[in-house]
C-alpha positions in Angstrom: 0.0 0.0 0.0 1.2 3.5 -1.0 1.2 6.3 1.6 -0.5 9.3 0.1 2.3 11.6 1.4 5.1 9.3 0.5 7.8 10.9 -1.8 7.1 10.2 -5.3 10.4 9.9 -7.3 10.5 10.8 -11.1 11.4 7.0 -11.8 11.8 3.8 -10.1 12.1 0.1 -10.7 9.3 -2.3 -10.0 10.8 -5.5 -8.5 8.7 -8.4 -7.2 9.4 -11.6 -5.3 9.6 -13.6 -8.5 12.4 -11.4 -9.6 14.1 -11.8 -6.4 13.8 -15.7 -6.4 15.1 -15.9 -10.0 18.3 -14.0 -8.9 18.6 -16.3 -5.8 18.5 -19.4 -8.0 21.5 -18.1 -10.0 23.3 -17.2 -6.8 22.8 -21.0 -5.8 24.1 -22.3 -9.1 27.3 -22.9 -10.7 27.1 -19.9 -13.0 27.3 -16.2 -11.7 28.5 -15.1 -15.2 29.2 -16.5 -18.8 26.3 -19.1 -18.0 23.1 -20.3 -19.6 20.9 -17.3 -18.4 22.7 -14.9 -20.7 21.5 -16.7 -23.8 18.2 -17.3 -22.3 17.7 -13.6 -21.9 19.0 -12.8 -25.3 16.7 -15.2 -26.9 13.8 -14.2 -25.0 14.5 -10.5 -26.0 14.9 -11.1 -29.7 11.8 -13.0 -29.5 10.0 -10.2 -27.9 11.2 -7.5 -30.4 11.2 -9.5 -33.4 14.7 -9.2 -34.2 16.8 -12.2 -35.3 19.6 -11.7 -32.9 20.2 -10.1 -29.5 23.5 -9.5 -27.4 23.4 -8.6 -23.8 25.9 -6.2 -22.4 26.5 -4.4 -19.2 25.0 -1.0 -20.1 23.1 1.0 -22.7 26.3 3.0 -23.1 28.2 -0.3 -24.0 25.6 -1.2 -26.3 25.8 2.1 -28.3 29.6 1.9 -28.1 29.6 -1.6 -29.5 27.0 -1.0 -32.3 29.0 1.9 -33.5 32.2 0.0 -33.7 30.9 -3.0 -35.5 29.2 -0.7 -37.9 32.5 0.3 -39.2 32.3 3.9 -37.9 35.7 5.4 -37.6 37.9 8.6 -37.5 36.4 11.5 -39.5 33.1 9.8 -40.1 30.3 12.0 -39.7 27.1 10.8 -37.7 23.9 12.5 -37.3 22.2 12.6 -33.8 19.7 14.6 -31.9 20.9 17.1 -29.3 18.0 16.2 -27.0 19.4 13.0 -25.7 21.8 11.8 -23.0 25.5 12.3 -23.9 26.1 8.5 -24.5 24.4 8.6 -27.9 26.9 11.1 -29.3 29.7 9.8 -27.2 29.5 6.5 -29.0 30.9 8.3 -32.1 33.4 10.1 -30.2 34.9 7.0 -28.9 35.8 6.1 -32.5 37.0 9.6 -33.3 34.1 10.1 -35.5 32.4 13.4 -35.6 28.7 13.9 -34.3 26.4 16.2 -36.3 23.7 17.5 -34.2 20.6 18.0 -36.2 17.4 19.7 -34.8 14.2 18.2 -33.4 10.9 18.0 -34.7 9.2 20.4 -32.2 6.1 18.4 -31.8 7.6 14.9 -31.5 11.1 16.0 -30.0 12.7 13.3 -32.2 15.4 13.9 -34.8 13.6 15.9 -37.5 13.7 13.8 -40.8 13.4 17.1 -42.9 16.7 18.3 -41.1 18.2 15.1 -42.0 17.3 15.1 -45.7 18.4 18.8 -46.0 21.8 18.0 -44.4 22.2 15.0 -46.8 21.2 17.0 -50.0 23.7 19.7 -49.1 26.6 17.3 -48.3 25.8 13.7 -48.4 28.6 13.1 -46.1 27.0 11.1 -43.2 28.3 7.7 -42.4 25.7 6.9 -40.0 22.5 8.3 -38.1 21.6 7.5 -34.6 17.8 8.3 -34.3 17.0 8.4 -30.5 13.3 7.4 -29.6 12.9 10.3 -27.1 10.7 9.5 -24.0 9.5 6.2 -25.6 8.1 7.8 -28.8 9.6 6.2 -31.9 11.0 8.3 -34.4 10.0 8.4 -38.1 11.8 5.3 -39.0 10.3 4.6 -42.5 11.7 8.1 -43.6 14.9 7.6 -41.9 15.3 4.2 -43.5 14.5 5.7 -46.9 17.1 8.3 -46.6 19.6 5.7 -45.4 19.1 3.5 -48.5 19.4 6.5 -50.8 22.5 8.0 -49.1 24.1 4.8 -48.0 24.0 5.4 -44.2 24.0 2.9 -41.3 21.1 3.3 -39.0 21.5 2.5 -35.2 18.4 3.1 -33.3 18.9 4.5 -29.8 16.0 2.7 -28.3 17.0 3.0 -24.7 13.8 4.9 -23.9 11.3 2.9 -26.2 11.2 -0.8 -25.3 7.5 -1.9 -26.1 6.9 1.2 -28.5 5.4 0.7 -31.9 4.8 2.6 -35.1 2.9 2.0 -38.3 4.7 1.2 -41.6 3.3 3.4 -44.0 3.8 1.2 -46.9 2.2 -2.0 -45.5 0.0 -0.6 -42.7 1.6 -3.0 -40.3 2.4 -2.2 -36.7 6.1 -2.4 -36.2 7.7 -3.0 -32.9 10.7 -0.8 -32.0 13.7 -3.4 -31.9 12.4 -5.4 -34.8 15.1 -3.6 -36.9 12.7 -3.4 -39.7 14.2 0.1 -40.6 17.4 -0.1 -39.2 20.6 -2.1 -38.9 20.8 -2.3 -35.2 18.9 -1.1 -32.2 20.1 -0.7 -28.7 18.4 -0.8 -25.4 19.0 0.1 -21.6 18.1 -1.6 -18.6 18.8 1.1 -16.0 16.5 1.0 -13.0 14.3 3.7 -14.3 13.8 2.0 -17.7 10.9 -0.2 -18.6 12.7 -3.4 -17.3 15.8 -3.7 -15.2 18.8 -5.8 -14.8 20.4 -3.3 -12.2 22.6 -2.0 -15.1 22.6 -3.6 -18.6 21.9 -3.3 -22.1 21.1 -5.1 -25.3 21.8 -4.8 -28.9 19.4 -6.4 -31.5 19.9 -6.8 -35.1 18.8 -9.1 -38.3 22.5 -9.3 -39.7 24.2 -12.4 -38.8 27.7 -10.9 -39.5 27.1 -7.9 -37.3 25.8 -10.4 -34.5 28.9 -12.5 -34.7 31.1 -9.3 -34.6 29.1 -8.0 -31.4 29.6 -11.3 -29.5 33.5 -11.0 -30.3 33.8 -7.4 -29.3 31.7 -8.0 -25.9 34.3 -10.5 -24.8 37.9 -9.3 -25.6 37.5 -10.0 -29.3 38.0 -13.9 -28.2 35.9 -16.6 -29.7 35.8 -20.4 -28.9 33.8 -21.0 -32.0 35.8 -23.5 -34.3 33.9 -22.1 -37.2 35.5 -18.8 -36.7 39.1 -19.9 -36.2 41.7 -18.4 -38.5 45.0 -20.5 -37.8 45.3 -22.8 -40.6 47.2 -25.3 -38.5 44.3 -25.7 -36.0 41.9 -26.3 -39.0 44.2 -28.9 -40.5 44.6 -30.7 -37.3 41.1 -30.6 -35.8 38.8 -30.0 -39.1 37.0 -27.2 -37.2 36.1 -29.4 -34.0 36.1 -28.0 -30.4 39.6 -28.0 -29.0 39.9 -28.1 -25.3 41.6 -25.2 -23.8 42.1 -23.4 -27.1 40.5 -20.0 -28.2 41.6 -17.3 -30.6 41.6 -13.4 -30.2 40.4 -12.2 -33.6 40.1 -8.3 -32.9 40.5 -5.8 -30.2 37.6 -6.0 -27.8 36.4 -5.2 -24.3 34.7 -6.9 -21.3 31.2 -5.6 -21.8 29.6 -9.0 -20.5 26.3 -9.0 -18.8 26.5 -11.6 -15.7 24.0 -14.3 -15.3 22.7 -12.6 -12.2 21.6 -9.7 -14.1 20.2 -11.7 -16.9 18.1 -13.7 -14.7 16.6 -10.4 -13.2 16.1 -9.2 -16.8 14.5 -12.4 -18.0 12.0 -12.3 -15.2 11.3 -8.7 -15.7 10.8 -9.2 -19.4 7.9 -11.7 -18.6 6.0 -8.7 -17.3 7.0 -6.0 -20.0 3.4 -5.8 -21.7 2.1 -5.1 -18.0 4.8 -2.5 -17.5 4.1 -0.9 -20.7 0.4 -0.8 -20.3 0.7 0.7 -16.9 2.9 3.5 -18.2 0.3 4.2 -20.9 -2.4 4.4 -18.4 -0.5 6.7 -16.1 -0.1 9.0 -19.3 -3.8 9.1 -19.9 -4.5 10.0 -16.2 -1.8 12.9 -16.8 -3.8 13.8 -20.0 -7.0 13.8 -18.0 -5.6 16.1 -15.1 -3.5 18.5 -17.3 -4.5 18.2 -20.9 -6.9 21.2 -20.5 -4.6 23.4 -18.6 -3.3 26.5 -20.5 -0.3 26.3 -18.1 1.1 23.0 -19.3 1.5 21.3 -22.7 1.3 17.5 -22.5 3.2 14.9 -24.9 1.1 13.8 -27.8 1.4 10.8 -30.0 1.1 11.2 -33.8 -1.4 8.9 -35.6 0.1 5.5 -35.9 2.7 5.8 -33.1 2.5 4.3 -29.8 4.9 5.7 -27.0 6.1 3.4 -24.2 6.5 6.4 -22.0 9.8 6.0 -20.5 9.5 9.5 -19.5 6.5 11.9 -19.1 8.0 15.4 -20.1 5.6 18.3 -20.2 6.2 21.7 -21.6 5.8 25.0 -19.6 6.7 28.4 -20.8 8.5 29.2 -17.6 9.9 32.5 -19.1 6.5 33.5 -20.4 5.1 32.8 -17.0 7.8 34.6 -15.1 8.9 31.5 -13.3 12.3 29.8 -12.8 12.1 26.0 -13.6 14.8 25.3 -10.8 12.3 26.9 -8.2 9.4 25.0 -9.3 11.2 21.6 -9.1 12.4 22.6 -5.7 8.8 23.3 -4.5 7.7 20.1 -6.1 10.7 18.4 -4.1 9.5 20.0 -1.0 6.0 18.6 -1.4 7.4 15.1 -2.0 7.5 15.1 -5.7 10.6 14.3 -7.8 11.1 15.8 -11.3 13.8 15.9 -13.8 15.1 17.6 -16.9 15.6 15.7 -20.1 18.0 17.0 -21.5 20.6 19.6 -21.7 21.4 19.8 -25.3 24.5 17.6 -25.8 26.5 20.1 -27.8 26.3 22.6 -25.1 28.3 20.6 -22.7 31.8 22.1 -21.9 33.5 18.9 -23.7 31.7 19.6 -26.9 32.1 23.4 -26.7 35.9 22.6 -26.3 35.8 20.8 -29.5 34.2 23.9 -31.4 30.6 23.0 -31.6 28.3 26.0 -32.0 26.3 26.6 -29.1 23.5 28.3 -30.7 22.6 25.6 -33.4 19.4 23.7 -33.1 16.9 26.3 -32.0 13.9 24.0 -31.6 16.0 21.9 -29.3 16.9 25.1 -27.2 13.3 26.1 -27.1 12.4 22.6 -25.9 15.1 22.5 -23.2 14.0 25.9 -21.9 10.3 24.5 -21.3 10.7 20.8 -20.4 10.1 19.2 -17.1 9.7 15.4 -16.6 7.2 14.2 -14.1 7.2 11.0 -12.3 6.7 8.0 -14.7 7.0 4.3 -13.6 4.7 1.2 -13.9 3.8 1.2 -10.3 2.4 4.8 -10.4 -1.2 5.0 -9.0 -4.1 7.3 -10.2 -3.9 8.9 -6.5 -0.1 9.7 -7.1 -0.8 11.1 -10.6 -3.6 13.3 -9.2 -1.3 14.4 -6.4 1.6 15.4 -8.9 -0.8 17.1 -11.3 -2.7 19.1 -8.6 0.5 20.2 -7.0 2.2 21.2 -10.1 -0.8 23.3 -11.2 -1.0 24.8 -7.8 2.5 26.0 -7.9 2.3 27.1 -11.4 -0.7 29.3 -10.6 0.7 30.6 -7.4 3.9 31.7 -9.2 1.9 33.4 -11.9 -0.1 35.3 -9.3 2.9 36.6 -7.5 
């Protein structure tokens, strides 16, 4: 039972006794890492998203870095990305000495604007890759981005860390496409941080329909090492053992990292995945409650879904014209906190961070992103959010805004 006056965070995990028991079973087993739960989780996740292959890793950031690496991204390559995202999206290019190109958002969806992408490509055609970020759980216009990628030869890596369970309509076929099926991309990456739809504590996943990318991802995840006889390159091993398993033998085929996700985490993820539809539906219900409470207010603009698109609501970011109302967002957030309600800002435009400024990025570019940043405020959103809690958040926010305007 939730106490009416208990603090409501902006996000939290939902872990039940079944989840705990699954982790305990692994603790009592012989495999804490590199065991059978990893493959079980990968297979179940691929089945859920509709992708052919899935590779579990130890964070969403690692997933982005691996996807960028195996895509062939390298020094001097230009990579399109939205400025309204967590820094890991563009950092995945920076690790490889590639150059992020920040393109402005669609002010209605807050996703990368395909028109801006098209304009950039028609002017320069020098983009190696694009990383569309499904902001807050709302899918990007993937069919249009995919069409541009085919025309201009780009690799498409979906940053789907916000969008597990989200869907969109394919305009050509009328089919409902699940984010992560890679229908319109080469790879998609997910995060299992505690505030995401499912959690493994920390963790991530890359999905793809490309078998070669899948094998490279598995290599890169674990030091570039393989024990698969079909991948061995030393001719003398092939000549002697004819591609059979060789006890105690392995080969390092490329420079990789240790990005493995332990069985402990995978057991939790596998248990959580069984409840994903319940979690997503609970978030969508919470979004409907917010719309009921805030949708008619002239002080708040609630997030909307374009026709054919279904958000999975990792976040619930509203827009408030703080400057027009004569209010400071930090003060509103502090007043919410004082009344037992957490809130957050998603996100500071990435190209404005000191590191990117040091590299010479123009602070003033992407005006839509800046306008959005100035107005956004993320309200509590998680699967166990109750009707009473949503009402309390909505009521308190409106009281604070009205009081501020009157003063």
